[in-house]
C-alpha positions as CSV (number, residue, x, y, z in Angstrom):
1,M,2.9,2.6,-15.3
2,R,6.5,3.8,-15.7
3,I,9.7,1.6,-15.4
4,R,11.1,1.7,-11.8
5,T,7.7,2.5,-10.3
6,I,7.1,0.6,-7.0
7,M,4.6,-2.2,-7.4
8,P,1.0,-1.2,-6.3
9,S,-0.8,-3.2,-3.6
10,L,-2.6,-6.4,-4.6
11,S,-5.2,-5.8,-1.9
12,G,-8.8,-5.4,-2.9
13,A,-9.5,-8.7,-4.7
14,T,-13.0,-10.0,-4.3
15,K,-11.5,-13.5,-3.8
16,V,-8.1,-15.2,-4.1
17,I,-7.9,-18.7,-5.7
18,N,-4.8,-20.8,-4.9
19,K,-4.2,-18.7,-1.8
20,K,-2.1,-21.5,-0.2
21,H,0.5,-20.9,-3.0
22,M,1.0,-17.2,-2.1
23,K,4.6,-16.2,-1.5
24,E,5.9,-13.1,0.3
25,L,6.3,-10.2,-2.0
26,S,9.6,-9.1,-0.6
27,D,13.2,-10.1,-1.7
28,M,12.0,-12.0,-4.7
29,P,11.2,-10.8,-8.3
30,T,7.5,-10.8,-8.9
31,L,5.6,-11.4,-12.2
32,I,2.1,-10.0,-12.2
33,Y,-0.1,-11.3,-15.0
34,F,-3.5,-9.8,-15.9
35,W,-5.8,-12.2,-17.7
36,A,-9.5,-13.1,-18.3
37,M,-11.0,-16.5,-18.8
38,S,-12.9,-15.1,-21.8
39,C,-9.6,-14.1,-23.5
40,S,-8.3,-16.8,-25.9
41,Q,-4.9,-15.2,-26.1
42,C,-4.7,-15.3,-22.3
43,E,-5.6,-19.0,-22.3
44,Q,-2.9,-19.8,-24.8
45,S,-0.2,-18.0,-22.7
46,I,-1.1,-19.9,-19.5
47,E,0.8,-23.0,-20.4
48,K,3.9,-20.8,-21.1
49,L,3.4,-19.1,-17.7
50,N,3.1,-22.5,-16.0
51,N,6.4,-23.5,-17.6
52,I,8.1,-20.3,-16.5
53,G,6.8,-21.0,-13.0
54,N,8.4,-24.4,-13.1
55,I,11.7,-23.1,-14.4
56,F,12.0,-20.3,-11.8
57,N,10.1,-22.2,-9.0
58,D,11.5,-20.7,-5.8
59,R,13.2,-17.7,-7.4
60,L,10.1,-16.0,-8.9
61,N,6.8,-15.0,-7.3
62,I,3.9,-15.2,-9.9
63,Q,0.6,-13.6,-9.1
64,A,-2.2,-13.5,-11.5
65,I,-5.0,-10.9,-11.6
66,H,-8.2,-12.0,-13.2
67,M,-9.7,-8.9,-14.8
68,P,-13.3,-9.6,-16.1
69,R,-14.2,-8.5,-19.6
70,E,-17.5,-10.3,-20.1
71,E,-20.4,-11.2,-17.8
72,L,-19.3,-14.8,-17.4
73,D,-15.9,-13.6,-16.1
74,F,-17.5,-12.3,-12.9
75,S,-18.4,-15.9,-11.8
76,S,-15.8,-17.0,-9.3
77,E,-17.0,-20.6,-9.7
78,L,-16.4,-20.6,-13.5
79,V,-13.0,-18.9,-13.0
80,R,-12.2,-21.6,-10.4
81,R,-13.1,-24.4,-12.9
82,K,-11.0,-22.7,-15.7
83,V,-8.0,-22.4,-13.3
84,K,-8.3,-26.1,-12.5
85,E,-8.7,-27.0,-16.2
86,L,-5.6,-25.0,-17.2
87,G,-3.5,-26.3,-14.3
88,I,-2.7,-22.9,-12.8
89,N,-1.0,-23.3,-9.4
90,H,-0.1,-19.7,-8.6
91,P,-2.5,-17.3,-6.8
92,I,-5.3,-15.8,-8.8
93,H,-6.7,-12.5,-7.5
94,L,-10.3,-12.0,-8.8
95,D,-10.5,-8.3,-9.5
96,N,-14.3,-8.1,-10.1
97,E,-14.4,-4.5,-8.9
98,L,-11.3,-3.6,-11.0
99,I,-9.6,-2.1,-7.9
100,I,-6.2,-3.8,-8.6
101,S,-6.4,-3.1,-12.3
102,D,-7.1,0.6,-11.7
103,R,-4.1,0.8,-9.3
104,F,-1.9,-0.6,-12.1
105,G,-3.6,1.5,-14.8
106,N,-4.2,-1.7,-16.7
107,K,-6.9,-1.9,-19.4
108,I,-5.7,-4.8,-21.5
109,V,-5.4,-8.6,-21.1
110,P,-3.1,-10.3,-21.3
111,A,-0.6,-7.9,-19.7
112,Y,2.7,-8.7,-17.9
113,Y,4.4,-6.7,-15.2
114,L,7.8,-7.8,-14.0
115,F,9.1,-6.4,-10.7
116,D,12.6,-6.8,-9.3
117,Q,13.6,-7.8,-5.8
118,Q,13.0,-4.2,-4.6
119,Q,9.5,-4.4,-6.2
120,K,10.4,-1.8,-8.9
121,L,8.9,-2.3,-12.3
122,R,11.5,-3.5,-14.7
123,F,9.4,-4.8,-17.7
124,Y,5.9,-4.4,-19.0
125,H,4.2,-5.9,-22.0
126,A,0.6,-6.0,-23.2
127,G,-0.7,-8.7,-25.6
128,A,0.9,-11.9,-26.8
129,L,4.4,-12.4,-25.5
130,A,7.2,-14.8,-26.6
131,T,8.2,-17.0,-23.6
132,K,11.9,-16.7,-24.4
133,S,11.7,-12.9,-24.3
134,L,10.0,-13.0,-20.9
135,Q,12.4,-15.7,-19.6
136,G,15.4,-13.6,-20.6
137,K,14.0,-10.6,-18.7
138,I,13.5,-12.7,-15.6
139,E,17.0,-14.3,-15.8
140,R,18.6,-10.8,-16.0
141,I,16.7,-9.7,-12.9
142,I,17.5,-12.8,-10.9
């Protein structure tokens, strides 16, 4: 996905966990985070993402896409338990059919896509990411 590309639709999830925390996608920067519960690097970054969510509370929309990599990742009940264990409050789209992942052209977890207020891609990163770096990108957009 190229910088300045409009954010693809998040429709097509097999289920959405924490749906009550969903925010409108308009007029607010959005951070899309691809992860899998079987990914240890993803689990380590969740705490950092929770902190970023607290810092930018009403100024940033965070949406997570759970992209299965192993058989256990397809269990919505196991994912729900992991979400609770990790204290994730933002919406988690279960992408068991890889519809959303394919729209983004995403093949790697963790992966971060930061969109501005016009829903144009401003930053992308795959793999481990320093929180300060991501925080700086968000602050520049806000």
